[in-house]
Structures are given as structure tokens and as C-alpha cells.
C-alpha positions as CSV (number, residue, x, y, z in Angstrom):
1,M,0.1,-0.2,-0.1
2,T,1.5,3.3,-1.3
3,K,1.8,5.6,1.9
4,T,0.2,9.1,1.8
5,T,2.1,12.2,2.1
6,L,1.4,14.6,5.4
7,N,-0.1,17.3,3.2
8,E,-2.6,14.7,1.9
9,Q,-3.1,13.4,5.4
10,L,-3.8,16.7,6.9
11,Q,-6.3,17.8,4.0
12,R,-8.2,14.4,4.6
13,S,-8.2,15.2,8.1
14,G,-9.5,19.1,7.8
15,I,-6.6,20.8,9.1
16,S,-5.9,23.8,7.1
17,R,-2.6,25.0,5.4
18,R,-2.7,28.2,7.8
19,T,-2.7,25.5,10.8
20,F,-0.1,23.6,9.5
21,L,1.8,26.8,8.6
22,K,1.5,27.9,12.1
23,F,3.1,24.5,13.6
24,C,6.1,25.1,11.3
25,A,6.6,28.4,12.3
26,T,5.9,27.2,16.2
27,T,8.4,24.4,15.4
28,A,11.2,26.8,14.0
29,S,10.7,29.2,17.0
30,L,11.0,26.1,19.7
31,L,14.5,24.7,17.6
32,A,15.6,28.0,17.3
33,L,16.0,27.8,13.6
34,P,15.7,31.2,11.6
35,Q,12.5,32.7,10.0
36,C,13.5,31.3,6.6
37,A,13.5,27.5,8.0
38,V,9.9,27.8,8.5
39,A,9.1,27.4,4.5
40,E,11.9,24.8,4.6
41,I,10.1,22.8,7.1
42,A,6.5,23.2,5.6
43,Q,8.0,22.3,2.4
44,A,9.7,18.9,3.9
45,L,6.9,17.9,6.1
46,G,4.4,18.7,3.3
47,S,5.7,16.6,0.8
48,A,7.4,13.5,3.2
49,K,5.6,10.3,2.9
50,R,4.6,9.0,6.2
51,P,7.5,7.5,8.1
52,T,7.4,4.4,10.0
53,V,7.9,4.5,13.4
54,I,8.3,2.0,16.2
55,W,7.9,2.8,19.6
56,L,8.6,0.0,22.4
57,P,7.3,0.6,25.7
58,F,9.5,-1.2,28.3
59,Q,10.0,-0.8,32.0
60,E,7.8,2.3,32.3
61,C,4.8,3.7,34.0
62,T,2.9,4.9,30.5
63,G,3.6,8.7,31.6
64,C,5.7,9.1,28.9
65,T,2.7,7.7,26.5
66,E,0.1,9.5,28.3
67,S,1.8,12.9,27.9
68,I,1.7,12.5,23.9
69,L,-1.5,11.0,23.7
70,R,-3.4,13.5,26.3
71,S,-2.0,16.7,24.6
72,H,-4.3,19.3,23.6
73,A,-6.5,19.2,20.4
74,P,-6.3,20.8,17.8
75,T,-3.2,19.7,18.9
76,L,0.5,20.9,17.4
77,E,1.8,17.5,19.0
78,S,-1.1,15.6,17.1
79,L,-0.2,17.3,13.6
80,I,3.3,14.8,13.7
81,F,1.9,11.8,15.8
82,D,-1.4,11.5,14.0
83,H,0.5,11.2,10.8
84,V,3.4,9.3,10.7
85,S,2.6,5.8,10.4
86,L,3.0,4.0,14.1
87,D,3.2,0.8,13.2
88,Y,4.0,-0.4,16.6
89,Q,2.9,0.4,20.0
90,H,1.6,-2.5,22.1
91,T,-0.1,0.0,24.9
92,I,-2.6,1.5,22.3
93,M,-2.6,-0.7,19.4
94,A,-5.4,-3.3,18.7
95,A,-3.3,-6.4,17.9
96,A,-1.5,-8.1,21.1
97,G,0.5,-11.2,21.1
98,D,1.8,-12.8,18.0
99,Q,-0.1,-10.6,15.4
100,A,1.3,-7.4,16.9
101,E,5.1,-8.9,17.1
102,E,4.2,-10.0,13.2
103,A,3.6,-6.4,12.5
104,R,6.6,-4.6,14.1
105,R,8.9,-7.1,12.5
106,T,6.8,-6.3,9.1
107,A,7.6,-2.9,9.8
108,I,11.3,-3.5,10.4
109,E,11.8,-5.4,7.0
110,N,9.2,-3.1,4.4
111,N,11.7,-0.1,5.9
112,K,15.2,-1.1,6.5
113,D,17.6,1.8,7.8
114,K,14.4,4.4,7.3
115,Y,12.3,3.8,10.1
116,L,12.7,5.6,13.7
117,L,12.6,4.0,16.8
118,L,11.3,5.4,19.8
119,V,11.5,3.6,23.0
120,D,10.4,4.8,26.4
121,G,11.3,2.9,30.0
122,S,14.5,1.2,31.2
123,V,16.0,-2.0,30.3
124,P,16.1,-4.2,33.3
125,M,19.6,-6.7,32.7
126,G,19.5,-8.5,36.2
127,N,17.0,-10.7,34.5
128,P,15.2,-11.3,31.3
129,G,12.5,-12.3,33.1
130,Y,11.8,-8.8,34.9
131,S,10.1,-7.3,31.9
132,T,9.0,-9.0,28.7
133,I,6.4,-8.5,25.7
134,S,4.9,-11.8,24.2
135,G,7.4,-13.3,26.0
136,I,10.9,-11.2,24.1
137,S,12.7,-10.1,26.7
138,N,13.3,-6.1,26.5
139,V,17.0,-6.1,25.8
140,D,16.3,-9.0,22.5
141,M,13.7,-6.6,21.5
142,L,15.9,-3.7,21.9
143,R,18.4,-5.0,20.0
144,E,16.6,-6.5,17.4
145,S,14.2,-3.3,16.2
146,A,17.4,-1.1,16.4
147,A,19.5,-3.1,14.0
148,H,17.9,-1.5,11.0
149,A,16.6,1.8,12.5
150,A,17.5,4.9,11.1
151,G,17.9,6.4,14.6
152,V,16.7,6.0,18.1
153,I,14.9,8.4,20.2
154,A,14.6,7.8,24.2
155,I,11.5,9.1,25.0
156,G,11.6,10.0,29.6
157,T,14.3,9.5,31.8
158,C,13.8,6.4,32.3
159,A,14.9,5.3,28.8
160,S,17.3,8.1,28.4
161,F,19.2,7.4,32.0
162,G,17.6,4.6,33.8
163,G,15.1,6.9,35.7
164,I,13.5,5.5,38.7
165,P,13.4,2.0,37.8
166,K,17.5,2.3,38.1
167,A,17.3,4.1,42.0
168,N,19.2,2.7,44.4
169,P,19.2,-0.7,44.8
170,N,18.1,-1.3,41.3
171,P,16.4,-4.2,42.1
172,T,16.0,-4.8,38.2
173,G,19.7,-4.0,37.0
174,A,17.7,-1.1,34.9
175,V,19.9,0.5,32.2
176,S,19.4,3.4,29.8
177,V,19.0,2.7,25.8
178,A,22.5,4.1,25.2
179,D,24.1,1.6,27.4
180,I,22.7,-1.1,25.2
181,I,22.5,0.6,21.7
182,T,26.0,2.2,20.9
183,D,26.3,2.6,17.0
184,K,23.4,4.6,16.1
185,P,22.1,8.2,16.6
186,I,20.4,8.5,20.1
187,V,18.6,11.6,21.0
188,N,17.4,11.7,24.7
189,I,14.5,13.8,25.3
190,S,14.2,13.0,29.2
191,G,11.4,14.4,31.9
192,C,9.2,12.7,33.7
193,P,7.4,12.9,31.8
194,P,9.0,14.8,29.2
195,L,7.4,17.8,27.1
196,P,5.3,16.5,24.3
197,I,6.2,19.1,21.6
198,A,10.1,18.2,22.7
199,I,9.4,15.0,20.7
200,T,7.6,15.9,18.3
201,A,9.9,18.8,17.3
202,V,12.7,16.2,17.2
203,L,10.7,14.3,14.7
204,A,9.6,17.7,12.6
205,Y,13.2,18.3,12.6
206,Y,14.4,14.7,11.2
207,L,11.6,14.8,8.7
208,T,13.1,18.4,7.8
209,F,16.8,17.7,7.4
210,N,17.0,13.9,7.8
211,R,19.2,14.2,10.9
212,F,18.4,15.1,14.4
213,P,19.1,18.8,16.1
214,D,22.3,20.1,18.0
215,L,22.4,18.0,21.2
216,D,23.9,18.6,24.7
217,H,26.9,16.4,26.3
218,L,23.8,13.9,27.8
219,N,22.8,13.8,24.0
220,R,19.2,15.9,24.6
221,P,18.2,18.4,22.3
222,L,19.9,22.1,23.1
223,A,16.9,24.1,21.9
224,F,14.9,22.4,24.9
225,F,17.8,21.5,27.4
226,G,20.1,24.1,26.7
227,E,19.4,26.2,29.8
228,T,18.3,25.5,33.6
229,I,14.7,26.1,34.5
230,H,15.9,28.3,37.1
231,D,17.4,30.7,33.6
232,R,13.8,31.2,32.8
233,C,11.6,30.9,36.0
234,Y,9.4,33.6,36.5
235,R,10.5,33.1,40.5
236,R,14.1,34.6,39.3
237,P,13.6,37.9,40.7
238,F,12.5,37.0,44.0
239,F,15.5,34.6,44.0
240,E,17.6,37.4,43.3
241,K,16.3,39.5,46.1
242,R,16.8,36.5,48.2
243,M,13.2,36.5,48.5
244,F,12.1,32.7,49.4
245,A,9.4,30.7,50.9
246,K,10.0,28.8,53.8
247,S,7.0,26.5,53.8
248,F,4.2,25.9,51.6
249,D,1.7,27.8,53.6
250,D,3.6,31.0,54.5
251,E,3.1,34.5,53.6
252,G,6.1,34.2,51.3
253,A,4.6,31.0,49.4
254,K,1.2,33.2,49.2
255,N,2.9,35.9,47.1
256,G,4.5,33.3,44.8
257,W,8.4,34.1,46.1
258,C,11.0,31.9,45.4
259,L,10.9,28.1,46.0
260,F,14.8,27.3,46.5
261,E,14.9,26.7,50.3
262,L,11.7,24.4,49.9
263,G,14.2,21.8,47.8
264,C,13.5,23.7,43.9
265,K,16.4,22.0,41.9
266,G,15.6,24.5,38.9
267,P,19.1,26.0,39.2
268,E,21.0,22.6,38.2
269,T,17.9,21.1,35.8
270,F,18.1,21.8,32.1
271,N,14.8,21.6,30.5
272,A,11.9,24.0,28.6
273,C,9.3,23.8,31.5
274,A,9.2,27.4,32.4
275,T,8.7,28.3,29.0
276,V,6.8,25.6,27.0
277,K,4.9,24.8,29.8
278,W,2.0,21.8,30.3
279,N,-1.4,21.8,29.5
280,Q,-1.9,24.3,26.7
281,G,0.7,26.6,28.2
282,T,-1.3,26.8,31.3
283,S,1.5,26.2,33.7
284,F,4.7,24.3,34.8
285,P,5.3,22.4,38.4
286,I,7.0,26.0,39.8
287,E,3.8,27.7,38.7
288,S,1.8,25.6,40.3
289,G,3.3,26.0,43.8
290,H,6.0,23.1,43.7
291,P,9.3,22.8,43.3
292,C,11.1,21.2,40.6
293,L,12.0,17.9,41.4
294,G,15.1,17.9,38.7
295,C,13.5,14.7,36.9
296,S,15.0,15.6,33.6
297,E,18.5,15.0,34.9
298,P,20.2,11.9,35.4
299,D,19.8,9.9,38.9
300,F,17.5,12.7,40.0
301,W,15.8,10.0,42.1
302,D,19.0,9.4,44.3
303,K,20.2,12.8,44.9
304,G,18.3,13.3,48.8
305,S,15.3,15.0,49.7
306,F,13.3,16.7,47.1
307,Y,12.4,19.1,49.8
308,Q,16.0,20.1,51.1
309,P,17.8,23.2,49.3
310,L,20.8,22.1,46.5
311,F,22.9,24.2,48.9
312,P,23.4,27.3,50.9
313,W,22.0,30.1,48.2
314,Q,25.2,32.2,48.8
315,K,27.2,29.4,46.9
316,Y,24.7,29.6,43.9
317,K,26.5,30.0,40.7
318,A,25.5,30.3,37.4
319,K,25.3,27.3,35.1
320,P,27.1,28.0,31.6
321,G,23.7,27.0,30.0
322,K,24.6,27.2,26.2
323,G,27.7,26.1,26.6
324,Q,26.5,22.8,27.7
325,Q,26.5,21.8,23.8
326,K,28.5,18.8,23.0
327,H,28.0,18.1,19.1
328,K,26.0,18.5,16.2
329,G,22.6,16.3,15.7
330,S,23.6,12.9,13.1
């Protein structure tokens, strides 16, 4: 069966050209691309055949899947996810067991070296039986599915760094995708869960330029992980004035003062939560009155209490931000 182009699929879905161009402009802005890139993104995405995507959910809580599936509609995110050929994702597909695995292997065989592999959840190495799908261990399924992938996107902190399953004492021997797959370009989109637009923006970039965007030293897209939450937090002026909430119900908290002394990890957490936000751009944890947990950073679960300050505020030194860049996307 011949795959339709994205433009054809959008027209069938009743999505206007204007809405599509808005998405392209937003994607270019989020990825820090020049204005001239909007037309290039629109041309590339519009004429692209629906790409095959295989999504493997391993040791995870399904939060990463929920994050993308429950984005608002009409959604910038669904403009991509509704119009790729998502040939395997056992959490949401109708098929199960042997039928589902046949669909995965058929997708691999028919799209060798062209499909993208998405993975959420860590991979247990302590015992293959800790997590299996249709009797296949996670590690075997990952290696088989990655062998002919054009690239791999690790979705969420569990896939990116091992996440909560890896937390001490790590009973399943959980590891990240990059600990196993070392011969493919990998992008880590960390977060517990990750920002949906970060996932779809990376997909849009790949479909446009046939490579991943520029990455930081942890293989995260710089456009979303190039600055700390503290850098862009609307409570930052209170930090600079040393105006800190001391408890969750004191006058400082009620007046929106900085949550640093309540354990906020924003100064050491690289992510775009403070600018992209959640729920149609409504809010993010700090705006809702809770300190950042640092969930997009490696080993965030094992770094002590969520409610203890990182350090005495007098010792604060700004992180280098954009200097975190490691390499160009591949």
C-alpha cells in the first residue's frame, strides 16, 4: 500500500494550511531556527511520505505515552503523531501477542534503515524475565528493533538515563537505551514525563533535515535542554532579591516567592518547562506552587530529599547554559 504524504493526510483530516504553517513556525521557533527555515520545514514535511515509527514501551509507568496522547486538540503534537505511520506501540495498538510482533517485524523488514525507533522505559539487565513483551525480553526486542533503525529517540528519563527503575538499589539492573545501543544516533528527551512538543519537534526536525538537531553532552536537544529552568523561571527575580518561601503555606509562598529553600532543583535542571509549560501552556510545577524535582537529570531520584535546598543560596553560581553543547545532531 502506497503511503500518503503528510499534506494529503492533513487535508483529509480537515486541518487547514494555515494551521499547518503555524505549526511549522512554532517548530522553527522552538528549535531556535531562523525564520527562513519555516518554508523549508513546511516543504519537507508536506511532501514527506508518512514515516514508519516503531515505539517500544519497556520498564515504565506509561506516563510518557500519556504525556503525548493527552496533549490538547487541535494539537501541534498530533499534527505529527497522527500522521506518522506508528506501526507498533503495544500500549495503544489493537493487535496483541503474535499478531503485534508480526506487525513489528513486518515494519522493520519493509523499512530497513528508514524507520525511527522510539523507546520509553528502562531496560532490565538483571534478569530477562523482569520485563517481557509477548515472551520476548526487553533487551532482545531492543537489539532486534534497533538493528535496522535510522535513529533512536529515548523518550523520558527512564529510557534516557535509567530513571526511577534504576534508583538505588536498582533491583532489576535497569539501564538506559544508550547503555545497550551504541552504533546508532540517539536523542535523549528526558523528563518524567517529557514535554510532548520536544518529542514532536525532534521528529519534525528529522523529517525536514534528515538528521537530529544539535545535542548537549547528554544527547538531549539543545533547543529544549540548553538552559536551566532557573534561567527562565518567572520567580527568578525573587531569588535575586533573596525572597524565599519557607513553607508551603507561609506569606512568601502565597505571594509567589522563590521556592529554592523548599528544595527547588531548577538551578541544576536543564529543561524547557518554564517556557513551553504544560496543559496548553497553562502552567508548570513551579507555577503550580511546587519546587522542581529535577526529573530530567540523570539519577534525580537518588540525589537526596526533594524538599532540601541544593546548597546555601550564597554559594549559587549560574550554570553555563548554552555552553553545555557537545555536538551537532547526527
